[in-house]
C-alpha positions in Angstrom: 138.2 228.2 301.7 138.4 224.4 302.5 141.8 224.1 300.9 143.1 227.0 302.9 141.7 225.6 306.1 143.3 222.2 305.4 146.6 223.9 304.7 146.3 225.8 308.0 145.3 222.6 309.8 148.6 221.0 308.9 150.4 223.5 311.2 147.7 225.0 313.5 144.5 224.4 315.4 141.4 225.9 313.9 138.8 228.1 315.5 135.7 228.3 313.3 133.3 231.2 314.0 130.5 233.0 312.4 127.8 231.6 310.2 125.1 229.4 311.6 125.5 226.2 313.6 124.6 224.0 310.6 127.1 225.9 308.5 129.9 225.3 311.0 129.0 221.6 311.2 129.0 221.3 307.4 132.4 223.0 307.3 133.8 220.4 309.8 132.2 217.5 307.9 134.0 218.6 304.7 137.3 219.1 306.6 137.0 215.7 308.2 136.4 214.0 304.8 139.5 215.7 303.3 141.9 215.8 306.2 142.8 212.1 306.0 143.3 211.8 309.8 141.6 209.7 312.4 139.3 211.9 314.4 137.3 212.1 317.6 134.2 214.4 317.6 133.2 215.4 321.1 129.5 215.9 321.9 128.2 219.2 320.6 127.8 222.0 323.2 129.6 220.5 326.1 129.2 222.6 329.2 131.0 220.8 332.0 134.3 219.1 332.5 132.4 216.0 333.5 130.9 215.7 329.9 134.5 216.0 328.5 135.8 213.4 331.0 132.9 211.0 330.2 133.7 211.2 326.5 137.4 210.7 327.1 136.6 207.6 329.3 134.1 206.2 326.7 136.5 206.6 323.8 139.5 205.5 325.8 141.4 208.7 325.0 144.0 208.1 327.7 146.7 205.8 328.5 147.5 205.0 332.1 151.1 204.6 333.0 150.3 202.2 335.9 147.8 199.4 336.4 144.9 199.8 338.7 141.8 197.8 339.3 138.6 199.8 338.9 138.1 203.2 337.4 140.4 206.2 337.5 139.1 209.4 339.1 138.5 212.5 336.9 141.8 214.2 337.8 143.8 211.0 337.2 142.0 210.5 333.9 142.7 214.1 332.8 146.4 213.7 333.6 146.5 210.5 331.5 144.6 212.3 328.8 147.1 215.1 328.6 149.8 212.5 328.1 147.7 210.9 325.4 147.5 214.3 323.7 151.3 214.5 323.5 151.5 211.0 322.0 148.9 211.0 319.3 148.4 212.2 315.7 144.6 212.6 315.5 142.1 215.3 314.8 140.0 216.4 317.8 136.8 218.3 317.2 135.0 220.3 319.9 131.9 222.1 318.6 129.9 225.0 320.1 132.1 225.3 323.3 130.9 228.9 324.1 128.8 227.6 327.0 131.6 225.5 328.6 132.9 226.4 332.0 135.5 229.1 331.4 138.3 227.8 333.6 138.1 224.3 332.2 137.8 225.5 328.6 141.0 227.5 329.0 142.7 224.6 330.7 141.8 222.2 327.9 142.6 224.6 325.0 145.8 225.4 326.8 146.7 221.7 326.8 146.2 221.4 323.1 147.9 224.7 322.4 151.0 223.7 324.4 151.4 220.6 322.3 152.1 222.5 319.0 153.5 225.7 320.6 157.1 224.8 319.7 156.4 222.1 317.2 159.1 221.2 314.6 157.9 221.2 311.0 158.2 217.5 310.4 156.6 216.3 313.6 153.1 214.9 313.3 150.9 215.9 316.2 147.4 216.3 317.4 145.1 218.8 315.7 142.1 220.6 317.2 139.1 222.2 315.5 136.9 224.3 317.8 133.7 226.0 316.8 131.6 228.7 318.5 129.2 231.4 317.3 131.7 234.3 317.9 135.3 234.7 318.9 134.1 236.4 322.1 137.6 237.1 323.4 138.4 233.4 323.5 142.0 233.9 322.2 142.7 236.8 324.5 141.5 234.8 327.5 143.5 231.8 326.4 146.6 234.0 326.0 146.0 235.3 329.6 145.8 231.8 331.0 148.9 230.4 329.2 152.1 229.6 331.1 155.1 231.0 329.2 158.7 230.1 330.0 160.7 233.2 331.2 163.2 232.8 328.3 160.3 232.8 325.7 160.8 235.7 323.2 157.2 235.8 322.0 154.3 237.4 323.9 151.4 235.1 325.1 149.2 236.6 322.3 151.9 235.8 319.7 152.0 232.2 320.9 148.2 231.9 320.7 148.2 233.5 317.2 150.9 231.0 316.1 148.9 228.1 317.4 145.3 229.0 316.4 144.0 230.1 313.0 140.6 231.8 313.0 138.3 230.9 310.2 135.3 233.2 309.9 132.2 232.0 308.0 130.0 234.5 306.3 
């Protein structure tokens, strides 16, 4: 199962569901050890966008395109972080996100999904591993919230299925 997950991770983001919380964490630990990528592991069970922003600020997961004395506001930082997502080849891990504010969860996952939506095979890009206890319509909700160009031939759900691979633990 690990080898299959690693193979899928080379082209898609992973959504790990099922099993127990320790089983999901163990699965991630194994994937991290074998993935050979730099990684950032967000705090387990984030509920608010402020927790996400705090981690981004603490780990410096953004690159400002202009100089400013003092701190950046949350919205500025999130804009810079989205640019950072486009420019990096790292593994991002967000565990147990089922309790996160729905709007922000969809916005964040959409940002990561957009990055590999039309990816070329040879391009290295950011990878995301998300865990939660059940799928709980996460992928349908993400598909509903995606922006799709009018000349796109795929449906929103086809795009999401092309971006995320669901791994269900027993």
